[in-house]
PDBQT receptor file of N, H, CA, C and O in Angstrom, charges set to zero:
ATOM      1  N   MET A   1       4.778  15.153  -1.824  1.00  0.00    +0.000 N 
ATOM      2  CA  MET A   1       4.729  14.567  -0.496  1.00  0.00    +0.000 C 
ATOM      3  C   MET A   1       4.730  13.041  -0.623  1.00  0.00    +0.000 C 
ATOM      4  O   MET A   1       4.050  12.470  -1.475  1.00  0.00    +0.000 OA
ATOM      5  N   ARG A   2       5.495  12.414   0.229  1.00  0.00    +0.000 N 
ATOM      6  H   ARG A   2       6.047  12.878   0.922  1.00  0.00    +0.000 HD
ATOM      7  CA  ARG A   2       5.534  10.956   0.245  1.00  0.00    +0.000 C 
ATOM      8  C   ARG A   2       4.223  10.410   0.805  1.00  0.00    +0.000 C 
ATOM      9  O   ARG A   2       3.569  11.047   1.630  1.00  0.00    +0.000 OA
ATOM     10  N   LYS A   3       3.855   9.225   0.342  1.00  0.00    +0.000 N 
ATOM     11  H   LYS A   3       4.387   8.707  -0.329  1.00  0.00    +0.000 HD
ATOM     12  CA  LYS A   3       2.643   8.549   0.771  1.00  0.00    +0.000 C 
ATOM     13  C   LYS A   3       3.011   7.202   1.371  1.00  0.00    +0.000 C 
ATOM     14  O   LYS A   3       4.119   6.703   1.174  1.00  0.00    +0.000 OA
ATOM     15  N   TYR A   4       2.064   6.615   2.110  1.00  0.00    +0.000 N 
ATOM     16  H   TYR A   4       1.164   7.020   2.269  1.00  0.00    +0.000 HD
ATOM     17  CA  TYR A   4       2.305   5.266   2.616  1.00  0.00    +0.000 C 
ATOM     18  C   TYR A   4       0.995   4.499   2.688  1.00  0.00    +0.000 C 
ATOM     19  O   TYR A   4      -0.091   5.076   2.736  1.00  0.00    +0.000 OA
ATOM     20  N   VAL A   5       1.134   3.186   2.695  1.00  0.00    +0.000 N 
ATOM     21  H   VAL A   5       2.017   2.717   2.656  1.00  0.00    +0.000 HD
ATOM     22  CA  VAL A   5       0.025   2.272   2.925  1.00  0.00    +0.000 C 
ATOM     23  C   VAL A   5       0.550   1.199   3.874  1.00  0.00    +0.000 C 
ATOM     24  O   VAL A   5       1.695   0.762   3.757  1.00  0.00    +0.000 OA
ATOM     25  N   ASP A   6      -0.289   0.782   4.806  1.00  0.00    +0.000 N 
ATOM     26  H   ASP A   6      -1.219   1.137   4.901  1.00  0.00    +0.000 HD
ATOM     27  CA  ASP A   6       0.134  -0.139   5.857  1.00  0.00    +0.000 C 
ATOM     28  C   ASP A   6      -0.817  -1.326   5.897  1.00  0.00    +0.000 C 
ATOM     29  O   ASP A   6      -2.017  -1.143   6.105  1.00  0.00    +0.000 OA
ATOM     30  N   CYS A   7      -0.310  -2.529   5.703  1.00  0.00    +0.000 N 
ATOM     31  H   CYS A   7       0.665  -2.677   5.534  1.00  0.00    +0.000 HD
ATOM     32  CA  CYS A   7      -1.145  -3.736   5.730  1.00  0.00    +0.000 C 
ATOM     33  C   CYS A   7      -1.868  -3.905   7.056  1.00  0.00    +0.000 C 
ATOM     34  O   CYS A   7      -2.926  -4.533   7.101  1.00  0.00    +0.000 OA
ATOM     35  N   ARG A   8      -1.326  -3.365   8.128  1.00  0.00    +0.000 N 
ATOM     36  H   ARG A   8      -0.466  -2.855   8.092  1.00  0.00    +0.000 HD
ATOM     37  CA  ARG A   8      -1.966  -3.509   9.441  1.00  0.00    +0.000 C 
ATOM     38  C   ARG A   8      -3.309  -2.785   9.499  1.00  0.00    +0.000 C 
ATOM     39  O   ARG A   8      -4.119  -3.053  10.386  1.00  0.00    +0.000 OA
ATOM     40  N   ASP A   9      -3.551  -1.861   8.550  1.00  0.00    +0.000 N 
ATOM     41  H   ASP A   9      -2.893  -1.644   7.830  1.00  0.00    +0.000 HD
ATOM     42  CA  ASP A   9      -4.812  -1.120   8.529  1.00  0.00    +0.000 C 
ATOM     43  C   ASP A   9      -5.951  -1.917   7.901  1.00  0.00    +0.000 C 
ATOM     44  O   ASP A   9      -7.108  -1.503   7.979  1.00  0.00    +0.000 OA
ATOM     45  N   GLU A  10      -5.641  -3.052   7.282  1.00  0.00    +0.000 N 
ATOM     46  H   GLU A  10      -4.701  -3.389   7.218  1.00  0.00    +0.000 HD
ATOM     47  CA  GLU A  10      -6.647  -3.875   6.616  1.00  0.00    +0.000 C 
ATOM     48  C   GLU A  10      -6.688  -5.257   7.263  1.00  0.00    +0.000 C 
ATOM     49  O   GLU A  10      -5.658  -5.766   7.703  1.00  0.00    +0.000 OA
ATOM     50  N   PRO A  11      -7.876  -5.868   7.325  1.00  0.00    +0.000 N 
ATOM     51  CA  PRO A  11      -7.957  -7.224   7.886  1.00  0.00    +0.000 C 
ATOM     52  C   PRO A  11      -7.129  -8.196   7.046  1.00  0.00    +0.000 C 
ATOM     53  O   PRO A  11      -7.146  -8.137   5.817  1.00  0.00    +0.000 OA
ATOM     54  N   SER A  12      -6.413  -9.083   7.717  1.00  0.00    +0.000 N 
ATOM     55  H   SER A  12      -6.399  -9.131   8.716  1.00  0.00    +0.000 HD
ATOM     56  CA  SER A  12      -5.548 -10.021   7.006  1.00  0.00    +0.000 C 
ATOM     57  C   SER A  12      -5.445 -11.311   7.805  1.00  0.00    +0.000 C 
ATOM     58  O   SER A  12      -5.177 -11.295   9.006  1.00  0.00    +0.000 OA
ATOM     59  N   GLU A  13      -5.660 -12.418   7.126  1.00  0.00    +0.000 N 
ATOM     60  H   GLU A  13      -5.878 -12.432   6.150  1.00  0.00    +0.000 HD
ATOM     61  CA  GLU A  13      -5.515 -13.717   7.786  1.00  0.00    +0.000 C 
ATOM     62  C   GLU A  13      -4.068 -13.976   8.172  1.00  0.00    +0.000 C 
ATOM     63  O   GLU A  13      -3.799 -14.666   9.156  1.00  0.00    +0.000 OA
ATOM     64  N   SER A  14      -3.140 -13.430   7.405  1.00  0.00    +0.000 N 
ATOM     65  H   SER A  14      -3.358 -12.871   6.605  1.00  0.00    +0.000 HD
ATOM     66  CA  SER A  14      -1.717 -13.683   7.650  1.00  0.00    +0.000 C 
ATOM     67  C   SER A  14      -1.130 -12.776   8.725  1.00  0.00    +0.000 C 
ATOM     68  O   SER A  14      -0.021 -13.021   9.199  1.00  0.00    +0.000 OA
ATOM     69  N   GLY A  15      -1.867 -11.719   9.121  1.00  0.00    +0.000 N 
ATOM     70  H   GLY A  15      -2.768 -11.520   8.735  1.00  0.00    +0.000 HD
ATOM     71  CA  GLY A  15      -1.324 -10.794  10.112  1.00  0.00    +0.000 C 
ATOM     72  C   GLY A  15      -0.165  -9.987   9.564  1.00  0.00    +0.000 C 
ATOM     73  O   GLY A  15       0.752  -9.635  10.306  1.00  0.00    +0.000 OA
ATOM     74  N   CYS A  16      -0.195  -9.691   8.279  1.00  0.00    +0.000 N 
ATOM     75  H   CYS A  16      -0.941  -9.977   7.677  1.00  0.00    +0.000 HD
ATOM     76  CA  CYS A  16       0.896  -8.975   7.603  1.00  0.00    +0.000 C 
ATOM     77  C   CYS A  16       1.132  -7.614   8.250  1.00  0.00    +0.000 C 
ATOM     78  O   CYS A  16       0.184  -6.912   8.602  1.00  0.00    +0.000 OA
ATOM     79  N   THR A  17       2.395  -7.249   8.404  1.00  0.00    +0.000 N 
ATOM     80  H   THR A  17       3.166  -7.818   8.118  1.00  0.00    +0.000 HD
ATOM     81  CA  THR A  17       2.757  -5.980   9.029  1.00  0.00    +0.000 C 
ATOM     82  C   THR A  17       3.535  -5.062   8.096  1.00  0.00    +0.000 C 
ATOM     83  O   THR A  17       4.134  -4.086   8.548  1.00  0.00    +0.000 OA
ATOM     84  N   LEU A  18       3.532  -5.363   6.801  1.00  0.00    +0.000 N 
ATOM     85  H   LEU A  18       3.045  -6.156   6.434  1.00  0.00    +0.000 HD
ATOM     86  CA  LEU A  18       4.303  -4.574   5.848  1.00  0.00    +0.000 C 
ATOM     87  C   LEU A  18       3.738  -3.170   5.699  1.00  0.00    +0.000 C 
ATOM     88  O   LEU A  18       2.524  -2.990   5.606  1.00  0.00    +0.000 OA
ATOM     89  N   MET A  19       4.625  -2.172   5.677  1.00  0.00    +0.000 N 
ATOM     90  H   MET A  19       5.611  -2.318   5.753  1.00  0.00    +0.000 HD
ATOM     91  CA  MET A  19       4.263  -0.794   5.383  1.00  0.00    +0.000 C 
ATOM     92  C   MET A  19       5.141  -0.356   4.223  1.00  0.00    +0.000 C 
ATOM     93  O   MET A  19       6.352  -0.576   4.238  1.00  0.00    +0.000 OA
ATOM     94  N   ILE A  20       4.535   0.261   3.221  1.00  0.00    +0.000 N 
ATOM     95  H   ILE A  20       3.551   0.440   3.209  1.00  0.00    +0.000 HD
ATOM     96  CA  ILE A  20       5.262   0.699   2.037  1.00  0.00    +0.000 C 
ATOM     97  C   ILE A  20       5.132   2.216   1.952  1.00  0.00    +0.000 C 
ATOM     98  O   ILE A  20       4.029   2.749   2.071  1.00  0.00    +0.000 OA
ATOM     99  N   SER A  21       6.251   2.918   1.748  1.00  0.00    +0.000 N 
ATOM    100  H   SER A  21       7.147   2.485   1.652  1.00  0.00    +0.000 HD
ATOM    101  CA  SER A  21       6.192   4.373   1.619  1.00  0.00    +0.000 C 
ATOM    102  C   SER A  21       7.074   4.826   0.471  1.00  0.00    +0.000 C 
ATOM    103  O   SER A  21       8.039   4.158   0.101  1.00  0.00    +0.000 OA
ATOM    104  N   GLY A  22       6.722   5.969  -0.079  1.00  0.00    +0.000 N 
ATOM    105  H   GLY A  22       5.938   6.511   0.222  1.00  0.00    +0.000 HD
ATOM    106  CA  GLY A  22       7.473   6.548  -1.187  1.00  0.00    +0.000 C 
ATOM    107  C   GLY A  22       6.579   7.479  -1.973  1.00  0.00    +0.000 C 
ATOM    108  O   GLY A  22       5.552   7.935  -1.471  1.00  0.00    +0.000 OA
ATOM    109  N   GLN A  23       6.968   7.764  -3.208  1.00  0.00    +0.000 N 
ATOM    110  H   GLN A  23       7.803   7.393  -3.615  1.00  0.00    +0.000 HD
ATOM    111  CA  GLN A  23       6.133   8.579  -4.083  1.00  0.00    +0.000 C 
ATOM    112  C   GLN A  23       4.875   7.801  -4.446  1.00  0.00    +0.000 C 
ATOM    113  O   GLN A  23       4.906   6.573  -4.527  1.00  0.00    +0.000 OA
ATOM    114  N   GLU A  24       3.786   8.496  -4.660  1.00  0.00    +0.000 N 
ATOM    115  H   GLU A  24       3.760   9.494  -4.594  1.00  0.00    +0.000 HD
ATOM    116  CA  GLU A  24       2.471   7.867  -4.830  1.00  0.00    +0.000 C 
ATOM    117  C   GLU A  24       2.463   6.720  -5.833  1.00  0.00    +0.000 C 
ATOM    118  O   GLU A  24       1.993   5.630  -5.508  1.00  0.00    +0.000 OA
ATOM    119  N   ASP A  25       2.967   6.938  -7.035  1.00  0.00    +0.000 N 
ATOM    120  H   ASP A  25       3.349   7.824  -7.298  1.00  0.00    +0.000 HD
ATOM    121  CA  ASP A  25       2.933   5.885  -8.048  1.00  0.00    +0.000 C 
ATOM    122  C   ASP A  25       3.766   4.672  -7.648  1.00  0.00    +0.000 C 
ATOM    123  O   ASP A  25       3.394   3.536  -7.941  1.00  0.00    +0.000 OA
ATOM    124  N   GLU A  26       4.898   4.914  -6.977  1.00  0.00    +0.000 N 
ATOM    125  H   GLU A  26       5.200   5.837  -6.739  1.00  0.00    +0.000 HD
ATOM    126  CA  GLU A  26       5.737   3.804  -6.509  1.00  0.00    +0.000 C 
ATOM    127  C   GLU A  26       5.005   2.962  -5.475  1.00  0.00    +0.000 C 
ATOM    128  O   GLU A  26       5.059   1.732  -5.511  1.00  0.00    +0.000 OA
ATOM    129  N   VAL A  27       4.322   3.628  -4.557  1.00  0.00    +0.000 N 
ATOM    130  H   VAL A  27       4.278   4.626  -4.527  1.00  0.00    +0.000 HD
ATOM    131  CA  VAL A  27       3.617   2.924  -3.490  1.00  0.00    +0.000 C 
ATOM    132  C   VAL A  27       2.457   2.114  -4.064  1.00  0.00    +0.000 C 
ATOM    133  O   VAL A  27       2.247   0.966  -3.671  1.00  0.00    +0.000 OA
ATOM    134  N   VAL A  28       1.707   2.706  -4.989  1.00  0.00    +0.000 N 
ATOM    135  H   VAL A  28       1.878   3.638  -5.308  1.00  0.00    +0.000 HD
ATOM    136  CA  VAL A  28       0.584   1.987  -5.591  1.00  0.00    +0.000 C 
ATOM    137  C   VAL A  28       1.089   0.738  -6.307  1.00  0.00    +0.000 C 
ATOM    138  O   VAL A  28       0.524  -0.343  -6.139  1.00  0.00    +0.000 OA
ATOM    139  N   ARG A  29       2.144   0.879  -7.102  1.00  0.00    +0.000 N 
ATOM    140  H   ARG A  29       2.602   1.757  -7.238  1.00  0.00    +0.000 HD
ATOM    141  CA  ARG A  29       2.694  -0.265  -7.840  1.00  0.00    +0.000 C 
ATOM    142  C   ARG A  29       3.185  -1.354  -6.884  1.00  0.00    +0.000 C 
ATOM    143  O   ARG A  29       2.844  -2.525  -7.053  1.00  0.00    +0.000 OA
ATOM    144  N   ALA A  30       3.976  -0.978  -5.892  1.00  0.00    +0.000 N 
ATOM    145  H   ALA A  30       4.253  -0.027  -5.755  1.00  0.00    +0.000 HD
ATOM    146  CA  ALA A  30       4.532  -1.954  -4.956  1.00  0.00    +0.000 C 
ATOM    147  C   ALA A  30       3.438  -2.604  -4.115  1.00  0.00    +0.000 C 
ATOM    148  O   ALA A  30       3.483  -3.809  -3.863  1.00  0.00    +0.000 OA
ATOM    149  N   ALA A  31       2.457  -1.815  -3.679  1.00  0.00    +0.000 N 
ATOM    150  H   ALA A  31       2.421  -0.837  -3.883  1.00  0.00    +0.000 HD
ATOM    151  CA  ALA A  31       1.374  -2.364  -2.861  1.00  0.00    +0.000 C 
ATOM    152  C   ALA A  31       0.511  -3.335  -3.669  1.00  0.00    +0.000 C 
ATOM    153  O   ALA A  31       0.083  -4.364  -3.148  1.00  0.00    +0.000 OA
ATOM    154  N   ALA A  32       0.257  -3.013  -4.931  1.00  0.00    +0.000 N 
ATOM    155  H   ALA A  32       0.606  -2.177  -5.354  1.00  0.00    +0.000 HD
ATOM    156  CA  ALA A  32      -0.537  -3.910  -5.777  1.00  0.00    +0.000 C 
ATOM    157  C   ALA A  32       0.204  -5.224  -6.005  1.00  0.00    +0.000 C 
ATOM    158  O   ALA A  32      -0.394  -6.299  -5.940  1.00  0.00    +0.000 OA
ATOM    159  N   GLU A  33       1.502  -5.136  -6.271  1.00  0.00    +0.000 N 
ATOM    160  H   GLU A  33       1.988  -4.263  -6.323  1.00  0.00    +0.000 HD
ATOM    161  CA  GLU A  33       2.298  -6.347  -6.479  1.00  0.00    +0.000 C 
ATOM    162  C   GLU A  33       2.344  -7.188  -5.208  1.00  0.00    +0.000 C 
ATOM    163  O   GLU A  33       2.242  -8.413  -5.268  1.00  0.00    +0.000 OA
ATOM    164  N   HIS A  34       2.498  -6.534  -4.063  1.00  0.00    +0.000 N 
ATOM    165  H   HIS A  34       2.581  -5.539  -4.015  1.00  0.00    +0.000 HD
ATOM    166  CA  HIS A  34       2.518  -7.234  -2.779  1.00  0.00    +0.000 C 
ATOM    167  C   HIS A  34       1.161  -7.895  -2.514  1.00  0.00    +0.000 C 
ATOM    168  O   HIS A  34       1.095  -9.063  -2.132  1.00  0.00    +0.000 OA
ATOM    169  N   ALA A  35       0.085  -7.137  -2.720  1.00  0.00    +0.000 N 
ATOM    170  H   ALA A  35       0.139  -6.188  -3.030  1.00  0.00    +0.000 HD
ATOM    171  CA  ALA A  35      -1.260  -7.672  -2.465  1.00  0.00    +0.000 C 
ATOM    172  C   ALA A  35      -1.556  -8.872  -3.353  1.00  0.00    +0.000 C 
ATOM    173  O   ALA A  35      -2.221  -9.813  -2.919  1.00  0.00    +0.000 OA
ATOM    174  N   ALA A  36      -1.073  -8.851  -4.581  1.00  0.00    +0.000 N 
ATOM    175  H   ALA A  36      -0.533  -8.087  -4.933  1.00  0.00    +0.000 HD
ATOM    176  CA  ALA A  36      -1.291  -9.973  -5.496  1.00  0.00    +0.000 C 
ATOM    177  C   ALA A  36      -0.462 -11.184  -5.089  1.00  0.00    +0.000 C 
ATOM    178  O   ALA A  36      -0.977 -12.300  -5.039  1.00  0.00    +0.000 OA
ATOM    179  N   SER A  37       0.808 -10.974  -4.801  1.00  0.00    +0.000 N 
ATOM    180  H   SER A  37       1.227 -10.067  -4.843  1.00  0.00    +0.000 HD
ATOM    181  CA  SER A  37       1.694 -12.112  -4.529  1.00  0.00    +0.000 C 
ATOM    182  C   SER A  37       1.527 -12.693  -3.129  1.00  0.00    +0.000 C 
ATOM    183  O   SER A  37       1.717 -13.894  -2.939  1.00  0.00    +0.000 OA
ATOM    184  N   VAL A  38       1.180 -11.872  -2.156  1.00  0.00    +0.000 N 
ATOM    185  H   VAL A  38       1.025 -10.896  -2.311  1.00  0.00    +0.000 HD
ATOM    186  CA  VAL A  38       1.093 -12.343  -0.769  1.00  0.00    +0.000 C 
ATOM    187  C   VAL A  38      -0.354 -12.606  -0.333  1.00  0.00    +0.000 C 
ATOM    188  O   VAL A  38      -0.636 -13.580   0.365  1.00  0.00    +0.000 OA
ATOM    189  N   HIS A  39      -1.254 -11.729  -0.754  1.00  0.00    +0.000 N 
ATOM    190  H   HIS A  39      -1.025 -10.938  -1.321  1.00  0.00    +0.000 HD
ATOM    191  CA  HIS A  39      -2.631 -11.805  -0.254  1.00  0.00    +0.000 C 
ATOM    192  C   HIS A  39      -3.627 -12.359  -1.271  1.00  0.00    +0.000 C 
ATOM    193  O   HIS A  39      -4.806 -12.508  -0.953  1.00  0.00    +0.000 OA
ATOM    194  N   GLY A  40      -3.176 -12.665  -2.484  1.00  0.00    +0.000 N 
ATOM    195  H   GLY A  40      -2.218 -12.544  -2.743  1.00  0.00    +0.000 HD
ATOM    196  CA  GLY A  40      -4.036 -13.298  -3.474  1.00  0.00    +0.000 C 
ATOM    197  C   GLY A  40      -5.002 -12.381  -4.205  1.00  0.00    +0.000 C 
ATOM    198  O   GLY A  40      -5.930 -12.867  -4.852  1.00  0.00    +0.000 OA
ATOM    199  N   HIS A  41      -4.811 -11.066  -4.121  1.00  0.00    +0.000 N 
ATOM    200  H   HIS A  41      -4.058 -10.672  -3.595  1.00  0.00    +0.000 HD
ATOM    201  CA  HIS A  41      -5.670 -10.127  -4.850  1.00  0.00    +0.000 C 
ATOM    202  C   HIS A  41      -5.301 -10.135  -6.330  1.00  0.00    +0.000 C 
ATOM    203  O   HIS A  41      -4.182 -10.492  -6.700  1.00  0.00    +0.000 OA
ATOM    204  N   ASP A  42      -6.250  -9.740  -7.167  1.00  0.00    +0.000 N 
ATOM    205  H   ASP A  42      -7.159  -9.451  -6.866  1.00  0.00    +0.000 HD
ATOM    206  CA  ASP A  42      -5.971  -9.562  -8.589  1.00  0.00    +0.000 C 
ATOM    207  C   ASP A  42      -5.428  -8.157  -8.801  1.00  0.00    +0.000 C 
ATOM    208  O   ASP A  42      -6.038  -7.182  -8.363  1.00  0.00    +0.000 OA
ATOM    209  N   ASP A  43      -4.283  -8.048  -9.473  1.00  0.00    +0.000 N 
ATOM    210  H   ASP A  43      -3.787  -8.840  -9.829  1.00  0.00    +0.000 HD
ATOM    211  CA  ASP A  43      -3.663  -6.753  -9.746  1.00  0.00    +0.000 C 
ATOM    212  C   ASP A  43      -4.315  -6.173 -11.006  1.00  0.00    +0.000 C 
ATOM    213  O   ASP A  43      -3.853  -6.398 -12.125  1.00  0.00    +0.000 OA
ATOM    214  N   THR A  44      -5.394  -5.425 -10.796  1.00  0.00    +0.000 N 
ATOM    215  H   THR A  44      -5.769  -5.242  -9.887  1.00  0.00    +0.000 HD
ATOM    216  CA  THR A  44      -6.131  -4.808 -11.892  1.00  0.00    +0.000 C 
ATOM    217  C   THR A  44      -6.062  -3.289 -11.756  1.00  0.00    +0.000 C 
ATOM    218  O   THR A  44      -5.735  -2.778 -10.685  1.00  0.00    +0.000 OA
ATOM    219  N   PRO A  45      -6.367  -2.567 -12.832  1.00  0.00    +0.000 N 
ATOM    220  CA  PRO A  45      -6.411  -1.101 -12.712  1.00  0.00    +0.000 C 
ATOM    221  C   PRO A  45      -7.397  -0.628 -11.644  1.00  0.00    +0.000 C 
ATOM    222  O   PRO A  45      -7.137   0.354 -10.949  1.00  0.00    +0.000 OA
ATOM    223  N   GLU A  46      -8.514  -1.319 -11.515  1.00  0.00    +0.000 N 
ATOM    224  H   GLU A  46      -8.725  -2.117 -12.080  1.00  0.00    +0.000 HD
ATOM    225  CA  GLU A  46      -9.505  -0.945 -10.498  1.00  0.00    +0.000 C 
ATOM    226  C   GLU A  46      -8.950  -1.150  -9.087  1.00  0.00    +0.000 C 
ATOM    227  O   GLU A  46      -9.178  -0.329  -8.199  1.00  0.00    +0.000 OA
ATOM    228  N   PHE A  47      -8.223  -2.249  -8.891  1.00  0.00    +0.000 N 
ATOM    229  H   PHE A  47      -8.038  -2.916  -9.613  1.00  0.00    +0.000 HD
ATOM    230  CA  PHE A  47      -7.635  -2.512  -7.579  1.00  0.00    +0.000 C 
ATOM    231  C   PHE A  47      -6.566  -1.470  -7.256  1.00  0.00    +0.000 C 
ATOM    232  O   PHE A  47      -6.454  -1.032  -6.111  1.00  0.00    +0.000 OA
ATOM    233  N   ARG A  48      -5.784  -1.072  -8.254  1.00  0.00    +0.000 N 
ATOM    234  H   ARG A  48      -5.876  -1.428  -9.184  1.00  0.00    +0.000 HD
ATOM    235  CA  ARG A  48      -4.769  -0.029  -8.023  1.00  0.00    +0.000 C 
ATOM    236  C   ARG A  48      -5.415   1.295  -7.632  1.00  0.00    +0.000 C 
ATOM    237  O   ARG A  48      -4.871   2.025  -6.803  1.00  0.00    +0.000 OA
ATOM    238  N   GLU A  49      -6.566   1.613  -8.216  1.00  0.00    +0.000 N 
ATOM    239  H   GLU A  49      -7.008   1.020  -8.889  1.00  0.00    +0.000 HD
ATOM    240  CA  GLU A  49      -7.271   2.835  -7.829  1.00  0.00    +0.000 C 
ATOM    241  C   GLU A  49      -7.805   2.725  -6.397  1.00  0.00    +0.000 C 
ATOM    242  O   GLU A  49      -7.835   3.713  -5.664  1.00  0.00    +0.000 OA
ATOM    243  N   GLU A  50      -8.220   1.533  -6.009  1.00  0.00    +0.000 N 
ATOM    244  H   GLU A  50      -8.195   0.730  -6.605  1.00  0.00    +0.000 HD
ATOM    245  CA  GLU A  50      -8.665   1.306  -4.629  1.00  0.00    +0.000 C 
ATOM    246  C   GLU A  50      -7.493   1.548  -3.675  1.00  0.00    +0.000 C 
ATOM    247  O   GLU A  50      -7.658   2.193  -2.639  1.00  0.00    +0.000 OA
ATOM    248  N   ILE A  51      -6.329   1.038  -4.017  1.00  0.00    +0.000 N 
ATOM    249  H   ILE A  51      -6.195   0.514  -4.858  1.00  0.00    +0.000 HD
ATOM    250  CA  ILE A  51      -5.133   1.261  -3.194  1.00  0.00    +0.000 C 
ATOM    251  C   ILE A  51      -4.824   2.752  -3.131  1.00  0.00    +0.000 C 
ATOM    252  O   ILE A  51      -4.534   3.283  -2.059  1.00  0.00    +0.000 OA
ATOM    253  N   ARG A  52      -4.886   3.427  -4.274  1.00  0.00    +0.000 N 
ATOM    254  H   ARG A  52      -5.122   2.995  -5.145  1.00  0.00    +0.000 HD
ATOM    255  CA  ARG A  52      -4.593   4.862  -4.313  1.00  0.00    +0.000 C 
ATOM    256  C   ARG A  52      -5.492   5.618  -3.322  1.00  0.00    +0.000 C 
ATOM    257  O   ARG A  52      -5.054   6.581  -2.693  1.00  0.00    +0.000 OA
ATOM    258  N   GLY A  53      -6.735   5.180  -3.191  1.00  0.00    +0.000 N 
ATOM    259  H   GLY A  53      -7.091   4.398  -3.703  1.00  0.00    +0.000 HD
ATOM    260  CA  GLY A  53      -7.659   5.823  -2.259  1.00  0.00    +0.000 C 
ATOM    261  C   GLY A  53      -7.354   5.536  -0.799  1.00  0.00    +0.000 C 
ATOM    262  O   GLY A  53      -7.850   6.235   0.084  1.00  0.00    +0.000 OA
ATOM    263  N   MET A  54      -6.546   4.521  -0.532  1.00  0.00    +0.000 N 
ATOM    264  H   MET A  54      -6.143   3.953  -1.250  1.00  0.00    +0.000 HD
ATOM    265  CA  MET A  54      -6.195   4.157   0.848  1.00  0.00    +0.000 C 
ATOM    266  C   MET A  54      -4.890   4.818   1.309  1.00  0.00    +0.000 C 
ATOM    267  O   MET A  54      -4.536   4.726   2.485  1.00  0.00    +0.000 OA
ATOM    268  N   LEU A  55      -4.174   5.482   0.396  1.00  0.00    +0.000 N 
ATOM    269  H   LEU A  55      -4.461   5.557  -0.559  1.00  0.00    +0.000 HD
ATOM    270  CA  LEU A  55      -2.881   6.066   0.756  1.00  0.00    +0.000 C 
ATOM    271  C   LEU A  55      -3.048   7.187   1.781  1.00  0.00    +0.000 C 
ATOM    272  O   LEU A  55      -4.040   7.916   1.794  1.00  0.00    +0.000 OA
ATOM    273  N   LYS A  56      -2.046   7.285   2.625  1.00  0.00    +0.000 N 
ATOM    274  H   LYS A  56      -1.241   6.693   2.614  1.00  0.00    +0.000 HD
ATOM    275  CA  LYS A  56      -2.007   8.344   3.639  1.00  0.00    +0.000 C 
ATOM    276  C   LYS A  56      -0.732   9.146   3.442  1.00  0.00    +0.000 C 
ATOM    277  O   LYS A  56       0.259   8.635   2.920  1.00  0.00    +0.000 OA
ATOM    278  N   ASP A  57      -0.761  10.402   3.861  1.00  0.00    +0.000 N 
ATOM    279  H   ASP A  57      -1.566  10.817   4.285  1.00  0.00    +0.000 HD
ATOM    280  CA  ASP A  57       0.415  11.256   3.786  1.00  0.00    +0.000 C 
ATOM    281  C   ASP A  57       1.420  10.834   4.853  1.00  0.00    +0.000 C 
ATOM    282  O   ASP A  57       1.061  10.613   6.009  1.00  0.00    +0.000 OA
ATOM    283  N   GLU A  58       2.665  10.729   4.452  1.00  0.00    +0.000 N 
ATOM    284  H   GLU A  58       2.956  10.910   3.513  1.00  0.00    +0.000 HD
ATOM    285  CA  GLU A  58       3.718  10.401   5.406  1.00  0.00    +0.000 C 
ATOM    286  C   GLU A  58       4.171  11.678   6.099  1.00  0.00    +0.000 C 
ATOM    287  O   GLU A  58       4.363  12.707   5.452  1.00  0.00    +0.000 OA
ATOM    288  N   GLN A  59       4.337  11.612   7.395  1.00  0.00    +0.000 N 
ATOM    289  H   GLN A  59       4.181  10.776   7.921  1.00  0.00    +0.000 HD
ATOM    290  CA  GLN A  59       4.802  12.769   8.150  1.00  0.00    +0.000 C 
ATOM    291  C   GLN A  59       6.293  12.968   7.916  1.00  0.00    +0.000 C 
ATOM    292  O   GLN A  59       7.056  12.004   7.973  1.00  0.00    +0.000 OA
ATOM    293  N   PRO A  60       6.723  14.203   7.652  1.00  0.00    +0.000 N 
ATOM    294  CA  PRO A  60       8.157  14.448   7.446  1.00  0.00    +0.000 C 
ATOM    295  C   PRO A  60       8.957  14.092   8.691  1.00  0.00    +0.000 C 
ATOM    296  O   PRO A  60       8.508  14.301   9.818  1.00  0.00    +0.000 OA
ATOM    297  N   ALA A  61      10.140  13.555   8.468  1.00  0.00    +0.000 N 
ATOM    298  H   ALA A  61      10.505  13.385   7.552  1.00  0.00    +0.000 HD
ATOM    299  CA  ALA A  61      11.025  13.220   9.584  1.00  0.00    +0.000 C 
ATOM    300  C   ALA A  61      11.575  14.491  10.205  1.00  0.00    +0.000 C 
ATOM    301  O   ALA A  61      11.867  15.466   9.512  1.00  0.00    +0.000 OA
ATOM    302  N   MET A  62      11.711  14.463  11.514  1.00  0.00    +0.000 N 
ATOM    303  H   MET A  62      11.473  13.672  12.077  1.00  0.00    +0.000 HD
ATOM    304  CA  MET A  62      12.333  15.597  12.231  1.00  0.00    +0.000 C 
ATOM    305  C   MET A  62      13.837  15.524  12.037  1.00  0.00    +0.000 C 
ATOM    306  O   MET A  62      14.437  14.461  12.199  1.00  0.00    +0.000 OA
ATOM    307  N   ARG A  63      14.436  16.630  11.699  1.00  0.00    +0.000 N 
ATOM    308  H   ARG A  63      13.949  17.493  11.567  1.00  0.00    +0.000 HD
ATOM    309  CA  ARG A  63      15.902  16.633  11.492  1.00  0.00    +0.000 C 
ATOM    310  C   ARG A  63      16.570  17.615  12.396  1.00  0.00    +0.000 C 
ATOM    311  O   ARG A  63      17.793  17.753  12.362  1.00  0.00    +0.000 OA
TER     312      ARG A  63
């Protein structure tokens, strides 16, 4: 199942609206890189596990 994380769900001084979705490991990697480069977080294994805990299941698209 695809997962997603949405910056709008977390407090942000920049008002970031980025949402990242995909396979779990892809989302964790991309979200950690984004959080480090845009929001100033340290990209550590502990931070990646924190992100993993924030992931939500993406609803399948209606076809």
